[in-house]
N, CA, C and O of each residue as an XYZ file, in Angstrom:
728
protein
N       0.750     -1.229     -0.070
C       0.057     -0.010     -0.126
C       0.929      1.270      0.016
O       1.804      1.415      0.870
N       0.577      2.182     -0.932
C       1.371      3.342     -1.011
C       0.821      4.454      0.313
O      -0.336      4.737      0.623
N       2.042      4.901      0.886
C       1.711      5.938      1.950
C       1.099      7.000      1.261
O       1.531      7.392      0.177
N      -0.159      7.630      1.980
C      -0.780      8.753      1.592
C      -0.081      9.911      1.927
O       0.682      9.922      2.892
N      -0.290     10.995      1.142
C       0.335     12.374      1.557
C      -0.817     13.284      2.069
O      -1.997     12.987      1.881
N      -0.436     14.364      2.702
C      -1.221     15.379      3.109
C      -2.281     15.798      1.955
O      -3.478     15.994      2.165
N      -1.630     15.900      0.701
C      -2.508     16.508     -0.299
C      -3.655     15.381     -0.727
O      -4.707     15.705     -1.279
N      -3.336     14.150     -0.426
C      -4.506     13.212     -0.733
C      -5.699     13.275      0.358
O      -6.819     12.842      0.086
N      -5.418     13.777      1.461
C      -6.578     13.861      2.349
C      -7.096     15.109      2.813
O      -8.075     15.140      3.558
N      -6.436     16.266      2.378
C      -6.832     17.509      2.718
C      -8.020     18.065      2.144
O      -8.420     17.598      1.077
N      -8.667     19.036      2.726
C      -9.725     19.715      2.069
C      -9.191     20.917      1.257
O      -8.586     21.801      1.862
N      -9.369     20.995      0.003
C      -8.892     22.230     -0.795
C      -9.356     23.455     -0.187
O     -10.453     23.549      0.365
N      -8.574     24.333     -0.283
C      -9.037     25.710      0.183
C     -10.425     26.327     -0.330
O     -11.155     27.039      0.360
N     -10.649     25.968     -1.546
C     -11.884     26.570     -2.154
C     -13.060     25.856     -1.557
O     -14.109     26.479     -1.720
N     -13.179     24.711     -0.903
C     -14.039     24.067     -0.429
C     -14.196     24.034      1.128
O     -14.907     23.203      1.694
N     -13.431     25.064      1.820
C     -13.432     25.167      3.189
C     -13.954     26.506      3.495
O     -13.679     27.463      2.773
N     -14.735     26.616      4.593
C     -15.407     27.878      4.798
C     -14.502     28.838      5.264
O     -13.602     28.477      6.023
N     -14.622     30.184      4.870
C     -13.762     31.186      5.222
C     -14.631     32.544      5.329
O     -15.682     32.736      4.718
N     -14.056     33.382      6.144
C     -14.768     34.691      6.495
C     -13.793     35.703      6.450
O     -12.607     35.468      6.681
N     -14.302     37.007      6.117
C     -13.384     38.202      6.328
C     -13.372     38.835      7.751
O     -14.411     38.978      8.395
N     -12.152     39.205      8.208
C     -11.964     39.532      9.462
C     -12.914     40.764      9.900
O     -13.122     40.978     11.094
N     -13.412     41.469      9.008
C     -14.283     42.538      9.360
C     -15.737     42.114      9.572
O     -16.568     42.876     10.064
N     -16.022     40.809      9.161
C     -17.388     40.267      9.331
C     -17.915     40.121     10.899
O     -17.044     39.991     11.758
N     -19.065     40.135     11.233
C     -19.619     39.738     12.559
C     -19.455     38.358     12.894
O     -19.338     37.530     11.991
N     -19.433     38.017     14.122
C     -19.392     36.667     14.551
C     -20.757     35.925     14.113
O     -20.798     34.717     13.880
N     -21.745     36.693     14.038
C     -23.061     36.144     13.633
C     -22.840     35.710     12.216
O     -23.196     34.573     11.907
N     -22.315     36.460     11.360
C     -21.895     35.965      9.823
C     -21.161     34.665      9.914
O     -21.598     33.643      9.385
N     -20.057     34.711     10.580
C     -19.202     33.580     10.621
C     -19.883     32.465     11.150
O     -19.626     31.399     10.589
N     -20.768     32.431     12.183
C     -21.461     31.240     12.665
C     -22.430     30.642     11.519
O     -22.614     29.434     11.369
N     -22.997     31.606     10.769
C     -23.951     31.206      9.654
C     -23.172     30.395      8.631
O     -23.634     29.387      8.096
N     -21.905     30.915      8.375
C     -21.140     30.360      7.296
C     -20.656     28.887      7.877
O     -20.632     27.892      7.152
N     -20.333     28.870      9.063
C     -19.822     27.470      9.550
C     -20.926     26.589      9.952
O     -20.815     25.369      9.833
N     -21.922     27.110     10.395
C     -23.159     26.083     10.496
C     -23.503     25.458      9.076
O     -23.708     24.245      9.020
N     -23.566     26.153      8.048
C     -23.788     25.576      6.788
C     -22.826     24.755      6.185
O     -23.148     23.885      5.375
N     -21.485     25.002      6.574
C     -20.440     24.282      6.063
C     -20.388     22.755      6.978
O     -20.156     21.639      6.512
N     -20.630     23.055      8.159
C     -20.608     21.777      9.137
C     -21.743     20.924      8.961
O     -21.494     19.719      9.003
N     -22.912     21.263      8.778
C     -24.109     20.496      8.845
C     -24.506     19.849      7.552
O     -24.674     20.511      6.527
N     -24.639     18.689      7.606
C     -25.343     17.815      6.449
C     -26.471     17.372      7.222
O     -26.404     16.661      8.226
N     -27.679     17.911      6.605
C     -29.080     17.533      7.313
C     -29.495     16.292      6.798
O     -29.561     16.047      5.593
N     -29.807     15.422      7.803
C     -30.589     14.113      7.540
C     -31.753     14.084      8.186
O     -31.616     14.076      9.410
N     -33.102     14.059      7.710
C     -34.165     14.160      8.212
C     -34.265     15.202      9.370
O     -34.646     14.939     10.510
N     -33.861     16.444      8.904
C     -33.845     17.645      9.631
C     -32.957     17.822     10.902
O     -33.081     18.703     11.752
N     -31.940     16.706     10.865
C     -30.981     16.690     12.014
C     -29.649     17.025     11.430
O     -29.334     16.495     10.364
N     -28.800     17.891     12.053
C     -27.548     18.159     11.662
C     -26.622     17.112     12.082
O     -26.387     16.863     13.265
N     -26.059     16.452     11.007
C     -24.956     15.399     11.211
C     -23.628     15.834     11.158
O     -23.403     16.654     10.268
N     -22.681     15.507     11.871
C     -21.351     16.017     11.792
C     -20.778     15.546     10.525
O     -20.428     14.370     10.426
N     -20.649     16.414      9.493
C     -20.135     16.034      8.308
C     -18.911     16.982      7.828
O     -17.933     16.533      7.231
N     -19.064     18.203      8.126
C     -18.166     19.110      7.648
C     -17.164     19.756      8.757
O     -17.033     19.244      9.869
N     -16.513     20.857      8.375
C     -15.666     21.376      9.182
C     -16.151     21.877     10.511
O     -17.316     22.238     10.679
N     -15.168     21.893     11.525
C     -15.481     22.496     12.964
C     -14.933     23.875     13.036
O     -15.193     24.538     14.040
N     -14.215     24.378     12.102
C     -13.538     25.649     12.254
C     -13.825     26.514     10.846
O     -14.158     26.003      9.777
N     -13.659     27.672     11.048
C     -13.693     28.633      9.870
C     -12.387     29.322      9.714
O     -11.741     29.640     10.713
N     -11.962     29.572      8.495
C     -10.758     30.343      8.322
C     -11.056     31.850      8.248
O     -12.104     32.252      7.741
N     -10.167     32.648      8.734
C     -10.224     34.063      8.674
C      -9.138     34.534      7.607
O      -7.932     34.478      7.844
N      -9.661     34.991      6.441
C      -8.809     35.290      5.448
C      -9.059     36.897      4.976
O     -10.110     37.517      5.139
N      -8.046     37.318      4.463
C      -8.113     38.857      3.932
C      -8.581     38.669      2.457
O      -8.865     37.534      2.075
N      -8.674     39.733      1.615
C      -9.205     39.801      0.311
C      -8.313     39.040     -0.712
O      -8.716     38.642     -1.805
N      -7.025     38.882     -0.217
C      -6.142     38.080     -1.200
C      -5.968     36.656     -0.776
O      -5.048     35.978     -1.231
N      -6.968     36.119      0.217
C      -6.740     34.708      0.625
C      -5.720     34.394      1.446
O      -5.321     33.232      1.521
N      -5.169     35.405      2.169
C      -4.187     35.220      3.069
C      -4.637     34.731      4.454
O      -5.471     35.427      5.032
N      -4.231     33.729      4.997
C      -4.849     33.170      6.431
C      -4.293     34.270      7.373
O      -3.112     34.614      7.421
N      -5.245     34.741      8.067
C      -5.063     35.625      9.272
C      -5.220     34.891     10.599
O      -4.474     35.179     11.535
N      -6.082     34.033     10.707
C      -6.635     33.369     11.845
C      -7.639     32.366     11.642
O      -8.080     32.174     10.509
N      -8.065     31.671     12.684
C      -9.135     30.426     12.635
C      -9.959     30.785     13.735
O      -9.525     31.369     14.728
N     -11.288     30.404     13.554
C     -12.233     30.418     14.654
C     -12.903     28.840     14.623
O     -13.335     28.238     13.640
N     -12.837     28.396     16.012
C     -13.336     27.250     16.139
C     -14.653     27.215     17.067
O     -15.037     28.267     17.578
N     -15.323     26.053     17.279
C     -16.643     26.006     18.052
C     -16.328     26.692     19.409
O     -17.010     27.620     19.844
N     -15.276     26.186     20.032
C     -15.071     26.612     21.485
C     -14.782     28.157     21.495
O     -15.296     28.781     22.423
N     -14.123     28.767     20.702
C     -13.922     30.188     20.598
C     -15.154     30.980     20.332
O     -15.353     32.063     20.882
N     -16.048     30.391     19.419
C     -17.241     31.116     19.281
C     -18.181     31.032     20.443
O     -18.829     32.024     20.778
N     -18.282     29.899     21.067
C     -19.105     29.677     22.078
C     -18.687     30.527     23.314
O     -19.543     30.951     24.090
N     -17.399     30.763     23.481
C     -16.826     31.518     24.746
C     -17.107     33.095     24.478
O     -17.249     33.838     25.449
N     -17.177     33.537     23.322
C     -17.730     34.889     23.042
C     -19.147     35.000     23.171
O     -19.682     35.877     23.850
N     -19.844     34.008     22.443
C     -21.431     34.109     22.552
C     -21.977     34.035     23.951
O     -22.910     34.747     24.320
N     -21.322     33.083     24.785
C     -21.844     32.822     26.016
C     -20.509     32.917     27.090
O     -19.929     31.904     27.481
N     -20.211     33.986     27.406
C     -18.980     34.218     28.131
C     -19.010     33.619     29.597
O     -17.921     33.523     30.162
N     -20.057     33.240     30.216
C     -20.007     32.767     31.433
C     -19.644     31.271     31.539
O     -19.423     30.700     32.607
N     -19.605     30.695     30.313
C     -19.342     29.332     30.305
C     -17.769     29.210     30.321
O     -17.288     28.083     30.440
N     -16.984     30.249     30.215
C     -15.650     30.089     30.222
C     -14.896     30.727     31.349
O     -13.680     30.582     31.477
N     -15.668     31.464     32.195
C     -14.833     32.341     33.125
C     -15.486     31.995     34.557
O     -16.395     31.178     34.708
N     -14.881     32.745     35.585
C     -15.318     32.648     36.885
C     -16.528     33.541     37.187
O     -17.142     34.081     36.266
N     -16.864     33.694     38.437
C     -18.058     34.445     38.815
C     -18.129     35.715     38.276
O     -19.216     36.125     37.869
N     -17.043     36.466     38.204
C     -17.086     38.011     37.926
C     -17.513     37.849     36.282
O     -18.375     38.614     35.850
N     -17.012     37.031     35.546
C     -17.270     36.955     34.176
C     -18.743     36.469     34.004
O     -19.321     36.896     33.005
N     -19.391     35.687     34.787
C     -20.534     35.111     34.668
C     -21.547     36.393     34.969
O     -22.548     36.591     34.280
N     -21.194     37.164     35.989
C     -22.107     38.342     36.405
C     -21.983     39.482     35.394
O     -22.934     40.199     35.085
N     -20.732     39.603     34.893
C     -20.675     40.810     33.839
C     -21.455     40.439     32.470
O     -21.987     41.306     31.777
N     -21.469     39.086     32.158
C     -22.279     38.622     30.957
C     -23.761     38.724     31.220
O     -24.539     38.747     30.266
N     -24.176     38.784     32.418
C     -25.575     39.080     32.803
C     -25.852     40.482     33.072
O     -27.003     40.878     33.255
N     -24.779     41.290     33.104
C     -25.044     42.673     33.167
C     -25.173     43.087     34.673
O     -25.942     43.984     35.016
N     -24.334     42.347     35.620
C     -24.706     42.664     36.907
C     -23.178     42.826     37.507
O     -22.319     41.949     37.413
N     -23.007     44.028     38.102
C     -21.709     44.258     38.857
C     -21.519     43.409     39.955
O     -22.473     42.872     40.517
N     -20.439     43.262     40.277
C     -19.999     42.429     41.430
C     -20.442     43.069     42.710
O     -20.948     42.354     43.574
N     -20.302     44.300     42.898
C     -20.856     45.124     43.943
C     -22.309     44.790     44.073
O     -22.769     44.378     45.138
N     -23.021     44.959     43.019
C     -24.549     44.720     43.115
C     -24.861     43.380     43.494
O     -25.718     43.273     44.372
N     -24.311     42.225     42.985
C     -24.292     40.991     43.467
C     -24.088     40.799     44.858
O     -24.868     40.141     45.546
N     -22.908     41.435     45.366
C     -22.670     41.270     46.757
C     -23.596     42.016     47.656
O     -23.617     41.759     48.860
N     -24.276     42.824     47.190
C     -25.319     43.621     48.011
C     -26.604     42.763     48.190
O     -27.557     43.214     48.824
N     -26.631     41.419     47.582
C     -27.519     40.498     48.058
C     -28.974     41.027     47.418
O     -30.000     40.820     48.066
N     -29.027     41.660     46.232
C     -30.281     42.234     45.944
C     -31.188     40.850     45.381
O     -30.789     39.884     44.731
N     -32.294     41.109     45.805
C     -33.370     39.947     45.534
C     -33.987     40.055     44.082
O     -34.393     39.083     43.444
N     -34.003     41.245     43.683
C     -34.573     41.501     42.214
C     -33.450     41.918     41.418
O     -32.890     43.013     41.477
N     -33.118     40.760     40.522
C     -31.937     41.192     39.615
C     -32.424     41.170     38.235
O     -32.143     40.267     37.447
N     -33.165     42.189     37.956
C     -33.881     42.564     36.618
C     -32.942     42.436     35.539
O     -33.184     41.787     34.521
N     -31.709     43.147     35.791
C     -30.556     43.205     34.839
C     -30.130     41.724     34.588
O     -29.852     41.291     33.469
N     -30.109     41.069     35.614
C     -29.455     39.671     35.493
C     -30.440     38.699     34.829
O     -30.061     37.582     34.477
N     -31.576     39.076     34.674
C     -32.588     38.080     34.107
C     -32.769     38.344     32.550
O     -33.681     37.829     31.903
N     -31.840     39.171     32.027
C     -32.049     39.424     30.698
C     -31.828     38.140     29.823
O     -31.015     37.255     30.087
N     -32.619     38.166     28.810
C     -32.912     37.046     27.910
C     -31.452     36.466     27.489
O     -30.496     37.168     27.157
N     -31.465     35.133     27.563
C     -30.411     34.395     27.023
C     -30.033     34.677     25.621
O     -28.887     34.901     25.231
N     -31.127     34.643     24.886
C     -31.235     34.883     23.249
C     -30.665     36.277     23.060
O     -29.821     36.452     22.181
N     -31.077     37.292     23.835
C     -30.904     38.610     23.612
C     -29.215     38.846     23.907
O     -28.524     39.678     23.320
N     -28.769     37.949     24.907
C     -27.404     38.260     25.171
C     -26.554     37.582     23.967
O     -25.564     38.194     23.567
N     -26.854     36.509     23.455
C     -26.212     35.917     22.525
C     -26.140     36.719     21.348
O     -25.068     36.963     20.793
N     -27.387     37.193     20.896
C     -27.322     38.072     19.825
C     -26.556     39.286     19.951
O     -25.891     39.698     19.001
N     -26.604     39.946     21.163
C     -25.713     40.987     21.356
C     -24.149     40.700     21.137
O     -23.332     41.422     20.565
N     -23.975     39.593     21.676
C     -22.314     39.157     21.732
C     -22.014     38.743     20.271
O     -20.848     38.865     19.894
N     -22.867     38.305     19.477
C     -22.705     38.008     17.873
C     -22.370     39.154     17.191
O     -21.928     39.041     16.047
N     -22.515     40.324     17.733
C     -22.041     41.683     16.853
C     -20.546     41.681     16.966
O     -19.964     42.338     16.103
N     -19.945     41.181     17.700
C     -18.542     41.080     17.738
C     -17.741     40.901     16.298
O     -18.111     40.098     15.443
N     -16.771     41.632     16.180
C     -15.933     41.297     14.895
C     -15.067     40.222     14.910
O     -14.376     39.964     15.895
N     -15.052     39.508     13.783
C     -14.148     38.237     13.794
C     -12.807     38.576     14.042
O     -12.128     37.764     14.670
N     -12.267     39.712     13.632
C     -10.839     40.143     13.870
C     -10.506     40.204     15.316
O      -9.364     39.951     15.700
N     -11.513     40.549     16.175
C     -11.176     40.696     17.632
C     -11.215     39.315     18.277
O     -10.643     39.163     19.356
N     -11.773     38.420     17.762
C     -11.894     37.084     18.526
C     -11.088     35.945     17.823
O     -10.869     34.927     18.479
N     -10.659     36.030     16.628
C     -10.074     35.003     15.967
C      -8.867     34.401     16.624
O      -8.125     35.138     17.273
N      -8.587     32.999     16.497
C      -7.467     32.459     17.105
C      -6.044     32.570     16.238
O      -6.086     32.584     15.008
N      -5.059     32.630     16.804
C      -3.805     32.724     16.163
C      -3.558     31.331     15.442
O      -3.935     30.331     16.053
N      -2.977     31.176     14.233
C      -2.705     29.978     13.649
C      -1.354     29.321     14.390
O      -0.231     29.824     14.404
N      -1.738     28.154     14.956
C      -0.516     27.573     15.732
C       0.222     26.490     15.040
O       0.824     25.642     15.698
N       0.208     26.476     13.769
C       0.990     25.369     13.141
C       0.457     25.274     11.699
O      -0.709     25.554     11.422
N       1.344     24.877     10.817
C       1.015     24.612      9.403
C       1.993     23.516      8.829
O       3.127     23.322      9.266
N       1.405     22.828      7.795
C       2.335     22.017      7.123
C       2.559     22.346      5.603
O       1.872     23.177      5.009
N       3.484     21.691      5.074
C       3.808     21.735      3.597
C       2.963     20.649      2.978
O       2.676     19.676      3.676
N       2.607     20.713      1.934
C       1.928     19.620      0.946
C       2.685     18.165      1.081
O       2.088     17.089      1.075
N       3.930     18.309      1.187
C       4.780     16.960      1.205
C       5.020     16.338      2.567
O       5.724     15.346      2.756
N       4.288     17.098      3.604
C       4.668     16.659      4.839
C       3.960     15.176      5.201
O       2.847     14.905      4.751
N       4.542     14.448      5.865
C       4.245     12.943      5.998
C       2.966     13.067      7.084
O       2.937     14.009      7.875
N       1.969     12.098      7.061
C       0.996     12.131      7.953
C       1.415     12.021      9.421
O       0.810     12.634     10.301
N       2.371     11.298      9.645
C       2.987     11.191     11.179
C       3.381     12.500     11.612
O       3.049     12.906     12.726
N       4.077     13.207     10.806
C       4.727     14.628     11.201
C       3.286     15.593     11.428
O       3.219     16.390     12.363
N       2.363     15.437     10.622
C       1.279     16.219     10.751
C       0.498     15.935     12.121
O       0.109     16.885     12.800
N       0.272     14.582     12.522
C      -0.368     14.248     13.612
C       0.516     14.608     14.700
O      -0.074     14.969     15.719
N       1.822     14.601     14.746
C       2.654     15.034     15.851
C       2.358     16.490     16.081
O       2.105     16.873     17.223
N       2.374     17.299     15.097
C       2.131     18.847     15.277
C       0.903     19.132     15.833
O       0.795     20.046     16.651
N      -0.223     18.327     15.420
C      -1.580     18.433     15.978
C      -1.481     18.206     17.531
O      -1.981     19.047     18.279
N      -0.903     17.184     17.997
C      -0.728     16.891     19.474
C       0.092     17.905     20.101
O      -0.306     18.448     21.132
N       1.297     18.236     19.528
C       2.191     19.167     20.124
C       1.396     20.598     20.388
O       1.453     21.226     21.445
N       0.818     20.895     19.486
C       0.166     22.341     19.519
C      -1.342     22.334     20.043
O      -1.960     23.382     20.229
N      -1.863     21.115     20.259
C      -3.186     20.899     20.902
C      -4.269     21.655     20.003
O      -5.087     22.439     20.482
N      -4.193     21.366     18.789
C      -5.172     21.909     17.813
C      -5.874     20.845     17.002
O      -5.626     19.655     17.193
N      -6.704     21.235     16.145
C      -7.532     20.357     15.350
C      -7.432     20.371     13.937
O      -7.791     19.440     13.216
N      -6.922     21.479     13.537
C      -6.528     21.668     12.176
C      -5.273     22.247     11.719
O      -4.611     22.917     12.511
N      -4.893     22.068     10.578
C      -3.578     22.544     10.126
C      -3.664     23.085      8.612
O      -3.992     22.350      7.681
N      -3.368     24.318      8.474
C      -3.337     24.812      7.170
C      -2.273     24.090      6.441
O      -1.191     23.800      6.952
N      -2.644     23.789      5.143
C      -1.635     23.224      4.226
C      -1.050     24.192      3.127
O      -1.843     24.732      2.355
N       0.249     24.424      3.027
C       0.995     25.224      2.035
C       1.719     24.513      0.950
O       2.216     23.406      1.156
N       1.796     25.116     -0.203
C       2.610     24.556     -1.208
C       3.599     25.998     -1.393
O       3.254     26.940     -2.106
N       4.707     25.960     -0.713
C       5.520     27.050     -0.776
C       4.888     28.101      0.308
O       4.732     27.749      1.477
N       4.527     29.433     -0.150
C       3.894     30.419      0.601
C       2.533     30.480      0.561
O       1.899     31.214      1.319
N       1.937     29.652     -0.397
C       0.440     29.791     -0.762
C      -0.242     28.536     -0.105
O       0.046     27.345     -0.217
N      -1.148     29.107      0.551
C      -2.174     27.920      1.291
C      -3.044     27.502      0.302
O      -3.669     28.267     -0.432
N      -3.101     26.095      0.270
C      -3.819     25.278     -0.786
C      -5.004     24.410     -0.044
O      -5.860     23.807     -0.691
N      -4.953     24.420      1.258
C      -6.014     23.522      1.962
C      -5.881     23.404      3.290
O      -5.045     24.101      3.864
N      -6.603     22.592      3.927
C      -6.764     22.324      5.331
C      -6.800     20.898      5.568
O      -7.500     20.179      4.854
N      -6.054     20.399      6.578
C      -6.119     18.988      6.997
C      -6.646     18.966      8.494
O      -6.118     19.704      9.326
N      -7.583     18.204      8.801
C      -8.298     18.210     10.110
C      -7.799     16.988     10.877
O      -7.317     16.052     10.241
N      -7.881     16.946     12.117
C      -7.705     15.706     12.822
C      -8.599     14.603     12.462
O      -8.203     13.445     12.592
N      -9.749     14.859     12.029
C     -10.635     13.884     11.405
C     -10.039     13.345     10.190
O     -10.113     12.121     10.088
N      -9.513     13.926      9.323
C      -9.000     13.662      7.907
C      -7.756     12.561      8.214
O      -7.648     11.512      7.581
N      -6.861     12.963      9.263
C      -5.677     12.141      9.665
C      -6.150     10.919     10.443
O      -5.516      9.881     10.258
N      -7.195     10.903     11.301
C      -7.486      9.599     11.853
C      -8.231      8.709     10.838
O      -8.115      7.484     10.858
N      -8.941      9.319     10.017
C      -9.515      8.376      8.820
C      -8.518      7.632      7.929
O      -8.578      6.452      7.583
N      -7.560      8.573      7.614
C      -6.361      8.069      6.879
C      -5.612      6.850      7.617
O      -5.110      5.924      6.981
N      -5.587      6.936      8.961
C      -4.918      5.913      9.692
C      -6.017      4.782      9.939
O      -5.560      3.640      9.999
N      -7.148      4.898     10.064
C      -8.210      4.035     10.069
C      -8.194      3.226      8.792
O      -8.474      2.027      8.821
N      -7.859      3.877      7.621
C      -7.988      3.183      6.249
C      -6.789      2.233      6.305
O      -6.889      1.172      5.689
N      -5.632      2.513      6.999
C      -4.576      1.502      6.903
C      -5.041      0.133      7.531
O      -4.756     -0.939      6.999
N      -5.799      0.234      8.735
C      -6.221     -0.795      9.411
C      -7.296     -1.698      8.568
O      -7.224     -2.926      8.520
N      -8.223     -0.984      7.961
C      -9.144     -1.501      7.100
C      -8.686     -2.287      5.810
O      -9.337     -3.220      5.340
N      -7.524     -1.826      5.296
C      -6.902     -2.147      4.106
C      -6.043     -3.496      4.270
O      -5.724     -4.212      3.321
N      -5.736     -3.722      5.532
C      -4.692     -4.831      5.823
C      -5.461     -6.099      6.072
O      -4.863     -7.144      6.329
C-alpha cells in the first residue's frame, strides 16, 4: 500500500469555509453552520468542518475560529469565573454582593445576550494559527504537530501559498484506512 500524502486527504481551500476579519461573529456562525451540517431528516450530522478560516481579500490566512472560541464569546459565562458570569448577565460584582433580591438586569434574555455578543467582529476574536504543514509533509509529522500544539486543524501550504486544510478527522480516517486495508 502506498503511503498517503497530506494532499491526498486535505480539504482544498476553495471547499473550506472562510470569512473576512471585518465580518461579525453572527455571519461567521452562519457560514460555519452551513458548512458543518449535513441535514438528514432535519437533524444536523457532523459532516463538515468544525472551524472557519479568517482570510483577507487576497486569501491570506489571518486566523481561525473554532466552536469553542465562538461559544466563549457568545456565552462568556461558560468560560470564566464568577465575575465573568455576572458581567455577562449585566450585573456588577458590588450589586451581586449587595444580595439584591430582584436582579432584573441579570434576568436578561439568554437569546438577547447571544445576539448582542454575536455583533463582535471576527478580527477581535479569531485564534492565532498555531501550526501549518507543507503539502509533502508526512501523515505522522502532521499528527505530531496536532498533538504538540493541541489543535484540530492545520493549514496546508505549497511554498508560501495556502492550498488546503487537514483536520484531525482527516488524519484519523487515513490511519483507520490503513487498518481496514490490511
